[in-house]
Every structure is written in C-alpha cells, then in structure tokens.
VEXROMI-428585 format. One line per field, with one value per atom (N, C-alpha, C): x, y, z; atom name. Coordinates in Angstrom, 2 decimals, always signed. Each point is the difference from the previous one (the first is absolute). Last residue first. Layout:
<atoms>
X	X  ...
Y	Y  ...
Z	Z  ...
a	CA  ...
</atoms>
This chain:
<atoms>
X	+25.39  +0.26  +0.76  -3.69  +1.32  +0.14  -4.07  +0.02  +1.85  -2.97  +0.48  +0.00  -1.97  +0.07  +0.43  -0.97  +0.24  +0.20  -2.82  +1.53  -0.26  -3.40  +0.71  +1.36  -4.11  +0.75  +0.66  -3.56  +0.54  +0.78  -3.27  +1.64  -0.14  -3.64  +0.81  +0.97  -3.14  -0.57  +0.84  +1.85  -0.35  -1.11  +4.58  -2.02  -0.31  +4.57  -0.82  -1.27  +4.43  -1.34  -0.70  +5.22  -0.78  -1.21  +5.70  -1.54  -1.21  +5.97  -1.22  -1.47  +6.09  -1.42  -1.35  +5.91  -1.83  -0.43  +3.98  +0.13  -0.73  +2.81  -1.03  +0.02  +3.96  -0.27  -1.71  +2.79  -0.99  -0.42  +2.64  +0.88  -0.64  -1.82  +0.31  +0.71  -4.32  +0.98  +0.80  -5.20  +1.99  +0.60  -5.46  +0.79  +1.46  -5.22  +1.28  +0.93  -5.60  +1.37  +1.12  -5.89  +1.34  +1.38  -5.74  +1.09  +1.08  -5.74  +1.53  +0.36  -4.54  +0.93  +1.55  -5.61  +0.65  +1.26  -5.41  +0.66  +1.59  -3.95  +0.79  +0.66  -1.85  +0.07  +0.10  -0.79  +0.30  -0.93  +0.50  -0.60  +0.74  +2.51  -1.05  -1.05  +3.92  -1.06  -1.01  +4.81  -0.26  -1.69  +1.11  +1.60  -0.29  -3.26  +0.12  +1.08  -0.03  -1.13  -0.20  +3.35  +0.23  -0.84  -0.85  +0.67  +0.40  -3.11  -0.36  +0.94  +0.96  -0.29  -0.99  +0.71  +0.10  -0.26  +1.36  -1.63  +0.69  +2.68  -0.02  -1.83  +3.97  -1.31  -0.18  +4.84  -0.91  -1.74  +6.03  -1.39  -0.69  +5.78  -1.75  -0.92  +5.29  -1.03  -1.35  +5.79  -0.42  -1.94  +4.41  -0.34  -1.52  +5.05  -1.42  -0.83  +3.12  -0.15  -1.21  +0.13  +0.68  -0.10  +1.87  -1.18  +0.41  +3.39  -0.28  -1.92  +3.34  +0.23  -0.36  -0.87  +1.26  +0.20  -3.73  +0.16  +2.02  -3.33  +0.21  +1.13  -3.16  +0.94  +1.02  -3.88  +0.91  +1.47  -3.29  +0.39  +1.22  -3.42  +1.61  +0.49  -3.70  +1.37  +0.56  -2.79  +0.30  +0.88  -1.14  -1.00  -0.15  +3.17  -1.41  -1.19  +5.06  -1.18  -1.63  +5.00  +0.47  -1.53  -0.14  +0.20  +0.12  +0.79  -1.42  -0.48  +5.66  -1.53  -0.52  +2.94  +1.09  -1.00  -0.67  -0.03  +0.91  +0.51  -0.87  -0.11  +1.84  +1.04  -0.54  -2.96  +0.87  +0.59  -3.99  +1.28  +0.69  -5.14  +1.15  +0.84  -5.41  +0.99  +1.67  -6.00  +1.03  +1.44  -5.45  +0.28  +1.83  -5.00  +1.31  +0.49  -5.03  +1.01  +1.00  -3.53  +0.68  +0.55  -2.86  -0.28  +0.81  -3.20  +1.22  -0.11  -0.20  -0.84  +1.10  +0.51  -0.95  -0.16  +2.59  -1.24  -0.86  +2.85  +0.53  -1.48  +3.04  -1.23  +0.49  +1.21  +0.52  -1.10  +1.45  -0.60  +0.05  +4.06  -1.31  -0.52  +4.53  -1.17  -0.87  +5.32  -1.62  -0.56  +4.91  -1.76  -0.49  +5.98  -0.73  -2.17  +4.40  -0.66  -0.83  +4.82  -0.84  -0.62  +2.38  -0.31  -0.79  +0.44  -0.32  +0.54  +1.41  -1.49  +0.61  +1.40  +0.74  -1.50  -1.20  +1.04  +0.38  -2.81  +2.06  +0.01  -4.45  +0.92  +1.29  -3.47  -0.10  +0.67  +0.64  +0.46  -0.26  -1.22  +1.19  +0.32  -3.91  +0.63  +1.58  -2.49  -0.38  +0.39  +1.10  +1.04  -0.46  -0.86  -0.65  +1.19  +2.28  -0.42  -0.91  +0.13  +1.08  -1.16  -1.32  +0.11  +0.90  -1.99  +0.85  +0.01  -3.86  +1.18  +0.95  -5.58  +1.77  +0.51  -5.22  +0.90  +1.45  -4.22  -0.41  +0.79  -0.65  +0.99  -1.11  -1.37  -0.08  +0.70  -0.01  +0.75  -0.35  -1.17  +0.96  -0.41  -0.54  +0.60  +0.16  -3.34  +1.06  +0.45  -0.64  -1.00  +1.56  +0.18  -0.15  -0.92  +2.93  -1.62  -0.89  +4.81  +0.23  -1.70  +0.59  +0.75  +0.20  -1.64  -0.88  +0.25  +2.93  -0.82  -0.97  +3.48  -0.20  -0.60  +0.38  -0.02  -0.30  +0.25  -1.26  -0.02  +3.81  -0.26  -1.46  +2.73  -0.03  -0.98  +2.07  +0.01  -0.16  -2.00  +0.71  -0.09  -2.84  +1.30  +1.26  -4.87  +0.40  +1.95  -2.73  +0.74  -0.33  -4.28  +1.18  +0.64  -4.53  +0.87  +1.35  -4.75  +1.66  +0.16  -4.85  +0.48  +1.96  -2.73  -0.16  +0.57  -3.93  +1.52  +0.20  -3.30  +0.19  +0.73  -1.32  +0.70  -0.42  -1.47  +0.17  +0.00  +2.28  -1.59  +0.42  +2.94  -0.61  -0.61  +1.29  +0.36  -0.04  +1.60  -0.59  +0.04  -0.92  +1.27  -0.54  -2.05  -0.24  +1.59  -2.11  +0.94  -0.39  -1.99  +0.03  +0.49  +0.60  -0.83  -0.38  +1.58  +1.13  -0.30  -2.47  -0.20  +1.35  -1.84  +0.69  +0.60  -2.65  +1.58  +0.49  -3.98  +0.30  +1.53  -2.89  +0.13  +0.78  -1.73  +1.55  +0.06  -3.34  +1.13  +1.06  -4.42  +0.10  +1.92  -2.19  +0.27  +0.19  -1.21  +1.61  +0.34  -4.29  +1.00  +1.63  -3.78  -0.22  +0.93  -0.74  +0.74  +0.43  -1.90  +1.22  +0.57  -5.00  +1.12  +1.52  -2.65  +0.25  +0.29  -0.53  -1.47  -0.10  +3.70  -0.36  -1.22  +1.50  +0.32  -0.53  +0.55  -0.80  -0.27  +3.68  -1.18  -1.25  +3.26  +0.34  -1.17  +1.29  -0.37  -0.33  +1.94  -1.82  -0.07  +4.36  -0.68  -1.88  +3.89  +0.44  -1.61  +1.87  -0.90  +0.15  +4.01  -1.25  -0.58  +4.17  -0.36  -1.53  +3.83  -0.56  -0.95  +3.69  -0.08  -0.55  -1.01  +0.55  +0.62  -5.03  +1.67  +0.49  -4.21  -0.08  +1.52  -1.84  -1.05  +0.62  +1.49  +0.86  -0.79  -1.18  -0.13  +0.52  -0.29  +1.11  +0.00  -2.39  +1.80  +0.46  -4.76  +0.70  +1.35  -1.95  -0.09  +0.31  +0.22  +0.96  +0.02  -4.03  +1.33  +1.00  -3.98  -0.18  +1.73  -0.72  +0.30  -0.27  -0.82  +1.45  +0.16  -3.93  +0.78  +1.15  -2.85  -0.60  +1.22  +0.43  +0.46  -0.44  -1.63  +0.96  +0.98  -4.59  +0.10  +1.73  -1.29  -0.06  +0.00  -2.45  +1.33  -0.07  -1.89  +0.36  +0.87  -2.65  +0.92  +0.10  -2.31  -0.32  +0.22  +2.54  -0.20  -0.72  +1.39  -1.17  -0.20  +3.92  -0.49  -1.28  +2.75  -0.91  -0.65  +4.86  -0.45  -1.37  +3.62  +0.13  -1.24  +0.57  +1.26  -0.15  -3.24  +0.20  +1.08  -0.46  -0.95  -0.39  +4.12  +0.08  -1.86  +1.77  -0.61  -0.25  +4.31  -1.92  -0.57  +4.82  +0.23  -2.18
Y	+16.97  +0.58  -0.29  -2.34  +0.48  +0.62  -1.50  +1.08  +0.59  -4.00  +0.25  +1.01  -4.50  +1.65  -0.06  -4.35  +0.76  +1.73  -3.37  +0.68  +0.55  -3.16  +0.19  +0.67  -1.41  +0.15  +0.42  -3.63  +1.27  -0.04  -2.56  +0.41  +0.73  -1.78  -1.68  +0.87  +2.44  -0.57  -1.25  +2.49  +1.01  -0.67  -1.94  +0.32  +0.60  +0.78  -0.69  +0.20  +0.90  -0.04  -0.77  +1.96  -0.73  +0.38  +1.46  -0.03  -0.61  +0.16  -0.88  +0.84  -0.15  +0.78  -1.07  -0.97  +0.20  +1.07  +0.40  -1.81  -0.41  +4.83  -0.54  -0.80  +1.92  -1.16  +0.27  +0.86  +1.01  -0.35  -2.58  +1.46  +0.23  -3.32  +0.64  +0.93  -0.81  -1.37  +1.19  +0.70  +0.20  -1.15  +1.14  -0.66  -0.37  +2.91  -0.14  -0.60  +0.94  -0.64  -0.30  +1.34  +0.05  -0.60  -0.89  +0.41  -0.11  +0.22  +0.48  +0.13  -2.37  +0.95  -0.19  -0.37  -0.57  +0.58  -0.55  +0.59  -0.60  -0.60  -0.20  +0.27  +0.63  +1.16  -0.65  -4.05  +1.38  +0.87  -4.48  +1.04  +1.28  -4.89  +1.22  +0.90  -3.38  -1.02  +1.10  +0.46  -0.36  -0.02  +0.68  -0.54  -0.67  +3.11  -1.71  -0.71  +4.78  -0.54  -1.66  +2.40  -0.33  -0.35  +1.02  -0.32  -0.67  +3.78  -1.71  -0.77  +3.58  -0.31  -1.47  +2.48  -0.60  +0.10  +3.31  -0.65  -1.01  +2.80  -0.03  -0.71  +2.63  -1.13  -0.07  +0.70  +0.61  -0.90  -0.13  -0.52  +0.85  -0.42  +0.93  -0.75  -1.52  -0.37  +1.09  -1.70  +1.65  -0.57  -2.72  +0.24  +1.22  -4.04  +1.28  +0.44  -3.39  -0.16  +0.89  -3.80  +1.43  +0.43  -4.62  +0.31  +1.92  -2.25  +0.58  +0.56  -4.16  +0.96  +1.07  -4.10  +0.44  +1.54  -3.14  -0.38  +0.13  +3.38  -0.25  -1.22  +1.21  +1.02  -0.65  -3.29  +0.14  +1.25  +0.42  -1.16  -0.68  +3.93  +0.06  -1.56  -0.21  +0.49  +0.77  -4.24  +1.21  +0.50  -4.57  +1.08  +1.43  -1.48  -0.41  -0.21  +1.99  +0.39  -0.94  -0.16  -0.19  +0.58  -0.08  -1.37  +0.30  +3.68  -0.21  -1.40  +1.47  +0.22  -0.51  +1.09  -1.08  +0.06  +3.80  -0.89  -0.72  +4.83  -0.57  -1.53  +3.03  -0.47  -0.92  +2.16  -1.08  -0.60  +2.86  +0.22  -1.12  +0.13  -0.36  +0.47  +1.27  +0.34  -0.41  -1.26  -0.01  -0.15  +0.26  -0.06  +0.43  -1.85  -0.07  +0.07  -1.03  +0.80  +0.50  -3.08  +1.53  -0.19  -3.30  +1.27  +1.36  -5.14  +1.14  +1.07  -5.29  +1.58  +0.77  -4.16  -0.63  +1.77  -0.53  -0.81  -0.43  +4.50  -1.09  -1.03  +2.68  -0.68  -0.79  +3.79  -1.10  +0.15  +1.19  +0.14  -0.70  +2.77  -1.61  +0.47  +1.53  +0.54  -1.43  +1.21  -0.45  +0.41  +1.22  +0.05  -0.35  +1.12  -0.92  +0.17  +2.43  -0.18  -0.85  +1.47  -0.76  +0.56  +4.02  -1.15  -0.19  +3.60  -1.54  -1.14  +5.37  -0.66  -1.53  +1.37  +0.42  -0.77  +1.09  -1.40  +0.78  +1.36  +0.76  -1.23  +0.40  -1.41  +0.52  +2.40  -0.08  -1.29  +1.65  +1.32  -0.60  -2.44  -0.07  +1.50  -1.29  -1.26  +0.64  +2.30  +0.29  -0.54  -0.87  +1.13  +0.34  -5.46  +1.48  +0.95  -5.14  +1.02  +1.29  -4.96  +0.66  +1.43  -5.02  +1.04  +1.50  -6.54  +2.08  +0.85  -3.54  +0.22  +1.26  -2.00  -0.45  +0.32  +0.99  +0.54  -0.62  -1.76  +1.08  +0.17  -4.11  +1.28  +0.74  -2.04  -0.19  +0.64  -2.00  +0.90  -0.32  -1.16  -0.33  +1.33  -2.17  +1.10  -0.99  -0.75  -0.33  +1.11  +0.64  +0.31  -1.24  +1.40  -1.46  +0.12  +4.30  -0.13  -1.43  +1.09  +0.62  -1.07  -0.37  -1.16  +0.56  +3.36  -0.62  -1.37  +3.77  +0.10  -1.08  -0.49  -0.42  +0.54  +0.92  -2.07  +0.08  +4.14  +0.01  -2.67  +3.63  -0.06  -0.81  +3.81  -1.63  -0.07  +3.90  -0.10  -1.48  +3.67  -1.41  -0.11  +3.80  +0.04  -1.54  +0.65  +0.52  +0.31  -3.99  +1.14  +0.10  -2.75  +0.21  +1.14  -3.22  +1.19  -0.29  -2.02  -0.57  +1.68  -2.97  +0.88  +0.46  -4.80  +0.91  +1.73  -3.86  +0.84  +0.88  -4.40  +1.18  +0.72  -5.20  +1.10  +1.66  -5.28  +0.96  +1.08  -5.58  +0.23  +1.90  -3.60  -0.34  +0.89  -2.08  -0.58  -0.07  +3.78  -1.56  -0.52  +4.88  -0.79  -1.60  +5.51  -1.65  -0.68  +5.01  -0.56  -1.17  +5.23  -1.26  -0.94  +4.08  +0.58  -1.33  +0.42  -0.02  +0.56  -0.12  +1.02  +0.08  -4.27  +0.90  +1.82  -2.66  -0.62  +0.45  +1.71  +0.11  -0.68  -1.52  +1.56  +0.59  -4.16  -0.09  +1.54  -0.68  -0.62  +0.02  +0.44  +1.38  -0.32  -3.52  +1.44  +0.38  -3.78  +0.44  +0.98  -0.49  +0.24  +0.06  -1.27  +1.42  +0.58  -4.82  +0.55  +1.69  -2.28  +0.07  +0.29  +1.82  -1.47  -0.24  +2.97  +0.39  -0.98  +1.24  -0.25  +0.16  +0.20  +1.28  -0.16  -3.76  +1.38  +1.30  -4.03  -0.15  +1.46  -0.32  -0.14  +0.40  -1.53  +1.65  +0.56  -4.67  +0.90  +1.46  -2.72  -0.32  +0.37  +1.12  +0.42  -0.72  +0.48  -0.59  +0.79  +3.66  -1.62  -0.73  +3.61  +0.16  -1.57  +2.23  -1.01  +0.39  +3.51  -0.73  -1.02  +3.75  -1.24  -0.78  +4.78  -0.67  -1.51  +1.99  +0.59  -1.12  +2.21  -0.87  -0.11  +3.65  -1.04  -1.45  +4.06  -0.38  -0.77  +2.74  +0.24  -0.71  -0.91  +1.06  +0.36  -3.95  +0.10  +0.70  +0.64  -0.92  -0.15  +1.71  +1.09  -0.71  -3.15  +1.21  +0.68  -3.12  -0.43  +0.70  +1.43  -0.26  -0.46  +0.44  +0.80  +0.83  -4.59  +0.75  +1.24  -2.10  -0.36  +0.15  +1.75  +0.73  -0.44  -2.06  +1.18  +0.87  -4.10  -0.66  +1.64  +0.39  -1.08  +0.39  +2.94  -1.17  -0.36  +4.90  -0.22  -2.11  +3.56  +0.02  -1.07  -1.32  +1.54  -0.29  -3.78  +0.98  +1.90  -4.70  +0.19  +0.72  +0.77  -0.81  -0.47  +2.12  -0.55  -0.94  +3.89  -0.76  -0.44  +1.54  +0.46  -1.39  -1.98  +0.44  +0.83  -3.60  +1.08  +1.21  -3.62  +0.95  +1.23  -3.84  +0.75  +0.89  -2.52  +1.18  +0.43  -2.59  -0.55  +1.52  -1.32  +0.46  -0.14  -2.20  +0.92  +0.54
Z	+19.42  -0.71  -0.46  +2.77  +0.00  -1.31  +2.17  -1.11  +0.71  -2.33  +1.76  -0.47  -3.08  +0.30  +1.41  -3.72  +1.54  +0.24  -3.82  +0.17  +1.33  -3.52  +1.71  -0.71  -3.36  -0.20  +1.91  -2.89  +1.50  -0.11  -3.46  +0.58  +0.87  -3.08  +0.79  +0.94  -3.12  +1.11  +0.97  -3.83  +1.59  +0.83  -3.27  -0.31  +1.34  -2.62  +1.29  +0.30  -4.13  +0.47  +1.19  -1.77  +0.65  -0.11  -1.87  -0.09  +0.44  +0.32  -0.02  +0.25  -0.71  +0.15  -0.52  +2.11  -0.46  -0.08  +0.68  -0.09  -0.49  +0.84  +0.14  -0.66  +2.90  -1.48  +0.19  +3.62  -0.24  -1.63  +3.20  -0.53  -0.80  +1.85  +1.18  -0.83  -2.59  +0.64  +1.14  -1.59  -0.48  +0.66  -1.98  +1.01  -0.42  -0.88  -0.82  +0.88  -0.90  +0.64  -0.57  -0.43  -0.66  +0.84  -0.10  +0.70  -0.54  +0.16  -1.02  +1.01  +1.24  +0.55  -0.79  -1.18  +0.07  +0.94  -0.99  +0.61  -0.16  -4.39  +1.71  +0.75  -4.86  +1.18  +1.73  -3.70  -0.36  +0.93  +2.26  -1.08  -0.32  +1.38  +0.85  -1.44  -0.28  +0.00  +1.23  -1.87  +1.23  +0.29  -4.69  +0.82  +1.29  -2.29  -0.22  +0.29  +0.80  +0.96  -0.58  -2.24  +1.67  +0.85  -4.21  -0.62  +1.89  -0.97  -0.25  +0.05  +3.58  -1.09  -0.45  +4.71  -0.80  -1.12  +3.43  -0.26  -1.11  +4.40  -1.56  -0.08  +4.41  -0.58  -1.62  +2.24  -0.28  +0.08  +1.22  +0.00  -0.14  -0.19  -0.48  +0.48  +1.36  -0.06  +0.09  +0.41  +0.06  -1.04  +3.37  -1.65  +0.08  +2.01  -0.33  -1.19  +0.48  +1.77  +0.05  -4.11  -0.27  +2.11  -3.01  +0.70  +0.42  -1.91  -0.67  +0.86  -0.44  +1.14  -0.71  -1.14  -1.02  +0.60  +1.34  +0.14  -0.42  +1.14  +0.65  -0.04  -3.23  -0.05  +1.09  -0.23  -1.48  -0.15  +3.27  +0.62  -1.48  -0.26  +0.77  +0.16  -2.85  -0.67  +1.05  -0.16  +1.08  -0.73  -2.82  +1.33  +0.32  -3.25  -0.13  +0.78  -1.94  +0.72  -0.12  -1.85  +0.73  +0.65  -4.67  +0.92  +0.78  -2.80  +1.13  +0.67  +0.38  -1.10  +0.60  +2.28  -0.17  -1.89  +3.52  +0.28  -1.69  +0.93  +1.64  +0.16  -3.74  +0.57  +1.53  -3.20  -0.09  +0.14  +1.87  -0.78  -0.60  +1.37  +0.45  -1.27  +1.26  -1.07  +1.12  +0.65  +0.43  -1.04  +0.51  -0.66  +0.53  +2.13  +0.82  -1.93  +2.63  -1.78  +0.45  +3.98  -0.81  -1.14  +2.34  +0.84  -0.59  -1.09  -0.64  +0.61  +1.50  -0.12  -0.94  +1.73  -1.55  +0.01  +3.66  +0.35  -1.67  -0.18  +1.47  +0.20  -4.21  +0.18  +1.42  -4.22  +1.58  +0.13  -4.93  +0.55  +1.30  -3.36  -0.02  +1.43  -3.20  +0.64  +0.24  -0.95  +0.59  +0.07  -2.60  +0.68  +0.26  -0.07  -0.97  +1.01  -2.43  +0.61  +0.31  -2.60  -0.05  +1.66  -3.41  +1.41  +0.10  -2.94  -0.49  +0.78  +1.17  -1.08  -0.30  +5.18  -1.59  -1.00  +5.56  -1.09  -1.44  +5.03  -0.79  -0.51  +1.08  +0.53  -0.05  -1.61  +1.51  +0.41  -4.46  +1.15  +1.60  -3.44  -0.19  +0.98  -1.42  +1.07  +0.09  -2.73  +1.33  +0.60  -4.86  +1.33  +1.11  -1.25  -0.40  +0.05  +0.06  +0.96  -0.69  -2.15  +0.16  +0.84  +0.67  -1.07  +0.21  +1.37  +0.47  -1.17  +2.62  -0.51  -0.53  +1.97  +0.72  -1.74  +1.75  -1.45  +0.98  +1.78  -1.31  -0.87  +3.76  -0.43  -0.77  +4.78  -1.71  -0.74  +5.37  -1.24  -1.14  +5.47  -0.82  -1.53  +5.95  -0.94  -1.20  +4.60  -0.67  -0.99  +4.71  -0.99  -0.75  +4.64  -0.23  -1.03  +1.31  +0.20  +0.45  -0.87  +0.95  +0.21  -4.35  +0.59  +1.64  -2.52  -0.62  +0.85  -0.40  +1.23  -0.63  -2.17  +1.36  +0.88  -5.19  +0.40  +2.05  -1.81  +0.15  +0.35  +1.34  -1.44  +0.24  +3.65  -0.47  -1.36  +3.42  -1.86  -0.01  +3.21  +0.26  -1.19  +1.28  -0.02  -0.19  -0.60  -0.88  -0.03  +1.85  +0.94  -1.46  -0.69  -0.47  +1.07  +0.08  +1.09  -0.79  -1.79  +0.25  +0.48  +0.32  -0.62  +0.46  -0.40  +1.05  -0.88  -1.12  +0.09  +1.08  +0.59  -0.44  -0.49  -1.12  +1.30  -0.07  -1.49  -0.95  +1.42  -0.36  -0.74  +0.40  +0.14  +1.24  +0.03  -3.94  +0.85  +1.89  -3.75  -0.25  +1.35  -0.08  +0.53  -0.32  -1.53  -0.14  +0.41  +1.46  -0.97  -0.03  +0.21  +0.40  -0.89  -0.69  +0.78  +1.43  -5.30  +1.38  +1.55  -4.71  +0.94  +0.42  -1.98  -0.34  +0.11  +3.31  -0.80  -0.62  +0.26  +1.46  -0.18  -3.50  +0.28  +1.12  +0.15  -0.80  -0.14  +3.17  +0.65  -1.49  -1.08  +1.01  -0.03  -2.17  -0.68  +0.20  +3.35  -1.18  -1.15  +2.80  +0.40  -0.45  -2.88  +0.42  +0.93  -0.49  -1.50  +0.97  +2.54  +0.25  -1.12  +2.25  -0.72  -0.23  +3.97  -1.88  -0.36  +5.18  -1.09  -1.83  +4.13  -0.61  -1.02  +3.13  +0.76  -0.68  -3.05  +1.07  +0.69  -2.64  -0.73  +0.86  +2.03  -0.09  -0.66  +0.92  +0.79  +0.24  -3.58  +0.38  +0.88  -1.23  -0.65  -0.50  +4.75  -1.44  -0.82  +3.35  -0.23  -1.26  +0.70  +0.01  -0.16  +2.62  -1.09  +0.29  +0.97  +0.01  -0.97  -0.42  +0.36  +0.41  +0.28  +0.20  -0.08  +1.12  +0.39  -0.64  -0.83  +0.55  +0.23  -0.12  +1.14  -0.12  -2.71  +1.28  +1.29  -3.91  +1.22  +0.72  -4.47  -0.11  +1.86  -0.92  -0.15  +0.05  -0.18  +1.54  -0.38  -4.44  +1.66  +1.06  -2.97  -0.65  +0.89  -0.16  +0.67  +0.16  -1.61  +0.75  +1.51  -4.70  +0.33  +1.37  -2.32  +0.06  +0.52  -0.12  +0.89  -0.42  -2.93  +1.05  +0.94  -3.90  +0.62  +1.09  -1.28  +0.12  +0.21  -1.27  +1.16  +0.91  -4.20  -0.33  +1.72  -0.53  -0.72  -0.31  +4.42  -2.06  -0.45  +5.09  -0.26  -2.06  +3.26  -0.58  -0.87  +2.59  -0.90  -1.17  +4.67  +0.47  -2.22  +3.96  -0.49  -0.59  +3.48  -0.56  -1.33  +1.60  +0.40  -0.57  +2.35  -1.63  +0.50  +2.90  +0.33  -1.15  +0.93  +1.44  -0.23  -3.16  -0.17  +0.93  +0.23  -0.75  -0.01  +3.95  -0.99  -1.13  +3.03  +0.03  -0.56  +0.68  -0.89  +0.42
a	N  CA  C  N  CA  C  N  CA  C  N  CA  C  N  CA  C  N  CA  C  N  CA  C  N  CA  C  N  CA  C  N  CA  C  N  CA  C  N  CA  C  N  CA  C  N  CA  C  N  CA  C  N  CA  C  N  CA  C  N  CA  C  N  CA  C  N  CA  C  N  CA  C  N  CA  C  N  CA  C  N  CA  C  N  CA  C  N  CA  C  N  CA  C  N  CA  C  N  CA  C  N  CA  C  N  CA  C  N  CA  C  N  CA  C  N  CA  C  N  CA  C  N  CA  C  N  CA  C  N  CA  C  N  CA  C  N  CA  C  N  CA  C  N  CA  C  N  CA  C  N  CA  C  N  CA  C  N  CA  C  N  CA  C  N  CA  C  N  CA  C  N  CA  C  N  CA  C  N  CA  C  N  CA  C  N  CA  C  N  CA  C  N  CA  C  N  CA  C  N  CA  C  N  CA  C  N  CA  C  N  CA  C  N  CA  C  N  CA  C  N  CA  C  N  CA  C  N  CA  C  N  CA  C  N  CA  C  N  CA  C  N  CA  C  N  CA  C  N  CA  C  N  CA  C  N  CA  C  N  CA  C  N  CA  C  N  CA  C  N  CA  C  N  CA  C  N  CA  C  N  CA  C  N  CA  C  N  CA  C  N  CA  C  N  CA  C  N  CA  C  N  CA  C  N  CA  C  N  CA  C  N  CA  C  N  CA  C  N  CA  C  N  CA  C  N  CA  C  N  CA  C  N  CA  C  N  CA  C  N  CA  C  N  CA  C  N  CA  C  N  CA  C  N  CA  C  N  CA  C  N  CA  C  N  CA  C  N  CA  C  N  CA  C  N  CA  C  N  CA  C  N  CA  C  N  CA  C  N  CA  C  N  CA  C  N  CA  C  N  CA  C  N  CA  C  N  CA  C  N  CA  C  N  CA  C  N  CA  C  N  CA  C  N  CA  C  N  CA  C  N  CA  C  N  CA  C  N  CA  C  N  CA  C  N  CA  C  N  CA  C  N  CA  C  N  CA  C  N  CA  C  N  CA  C  N  CA  C  N  CA  C  N  CA  C  N  CA  C  N  CA  C  N  CA  C  N  CA  C  N  CA  C  N  CA  C  N  CA  C  N  CA  C  N  CA  C  N  CA  C  N  CA  C  N  CA  C  N  CA  C  N  CA  C  N  CA  C  N  CA  C  N  CA  C  N  CA  C  N  CA  C  N  CA  C  N  CA  C  N  CA  C  N  CA  C  N  CA  C  N  CA  C  N  CA  C  N  CA  C  N  CA  C  N  CA  C  N  CA  C  N  CA  C  N  CA  C  N  CA  C  N  CA  C  N  CA  C  N  CA  C  N  CA  C  N  CA  C  N  CA  C  N  CA  C  N  CA  C  N  CA  C  N  CA  C  N  CA  C  N  CA  C  N  CA  C  N  CA  C  N  CA  C  N  CA  C  N  CA  C  N  CA  C  N  CA  C  N  CA  C  N  CA  C  N  CA  C  N  CA  C  N  CA  C  N  CA  C  N  CA  C  N  CA  C  N  CA  C  N  CA  C  N  CA  C  N  CA  C  N  CA  C  N  CA  C  N  CA  C  N  CA  C  N  CA  C  N  CA  C  N  CA  C  N  CA  C  N  CA  C  N  CA  C  N  CA  C  N  CA  C  N  CA  C  N  CA  C  N  CA  C  N  CA  C  N  CA  C  N  CA  C  N  CA  C  N  CA  C  N  CA  C  N  CA  C  N  CA  C  N  CA  C  N  CA  C  N  CA  C  N  CA  C  N  CA  C  N  CA  C  N  CA  C  N  CA  C  N  CA  C  N  CA  C  N  CA  C  N  CA  C  N  CA  C  N  CA  C  N  CA  C  N  CA  C  N  CA  C  N  CA  C  N  CA  C  N  CA  C  N  CA  C  N  CA  C  N  CA  C  N  CA  C
</atoms>
C-alpha cells in the first residue's frame, strides 16, 4: 500500500475537532472514494502512525470507529483490512451464509428471537394456513467477520421444519435438509433510514441508510415456505440484477 499520507486528503491536524476525528474523517473519505482498495491490508500500526505523523493512540481511536462502521475489518493474527462491499445478486436465491462463505467471510448470528407461536391473521393469508396453525419465528443479527451486516426476521410454517432447534446457522440449509428449501421467491427492495432500535443492533448511526427487503419463498408445489423481512446495511451491500430485452 502506498503511503497513506499521500493517498488520503491533506491531513495536517490543524482542522476542527479532535485530531483522531479529523483522521477518522480523512480515512473514511478515502475508503468511500475507493482510494483504499477492498481487502487491502493496512500497514502495521507503528508504521501507519509514523506515516501520518500521529500517535498510535490517535490512530487506534480513528481505526476503531471505522471498524465499528464496517469500513475496516480486523482479522485475528493478520491485521486490519479494508472491508469489501458485498455484491448480492438480486436474482439469485441464496442465503446470507452462502453469500458470505463464497467470499471467504466468517459468518455467525446473534439470536434475538427463536420461538414457535400461532400464526397471526395476516400471516395466515400469506401462508394459506388455518388460524391457530404453528409457525416458527427466527429473528437475528447476521455477522460477517464479526461485523453486523444485516437484521433478518423470518417466519416459517410449522410443516417446514421439525422444530426451532433445527436452525443453528443457515435457515436454508435447515430447510434443504427437510426437502423444503424454496425454489423461487418474490422480493421487494426499498431504501430506508435506520431507526434507533435497529441502528443499535447494526452498530450504525440513527438515520443511516439501509436496504429493506421483503421476501416470500415458494416450494415447487406453490406453497409459501418463507416470509422474511431484512434490513441490510447500506454502506456494505450492493444489490445487482442482470437485465435483458427478452420478454
């Protein structure tokens, strides 16, 4: 990596605000402008601090904030790297776990809700289920390399899984194991702003941009097997779709 002092905007420490905040802003601009390339390793802290003419404490405070925002990633034993934005194929029906694993990212989840309950009136219409039928609810924070990337709230009809304990990591893997993985889906995406509750869970500021997605997954026989709502961090995801002129 070239000397960061020559890569980021002029930084002499004489601007407004604390020195670490000025450095944080300068580094953020370089990251968002792709002056620092995805998956590129930052120099060692000692070298980087010397390059930027700041103390290691100042440098660490600036980097800590950018790690919290998901712009940088610390990898144990390897150092600090520029995070790569995730390009999600909007037309491909794949799980979060599959998407991250294909990019060499370490995936984990933090459960918010994992429970069984009766279907609501609105849900009974979505799934075509009788009132009182059991459904499973899976609410969780999805992480990649220990950075919170998305909130995922999924509802699965009771016939789809043997129980809530069947889902340990990948929901789609659990559904596939029972022969109930969706074969097609309808998705709707819109831009939204993160409210206080979701911002706290995702580790972003209130009002940060998110991508809100509603998905209904279908079995081959036409039954709805999944109803999921998700909030993806707008600073970490690009959704890509292939278009053509064929009707």
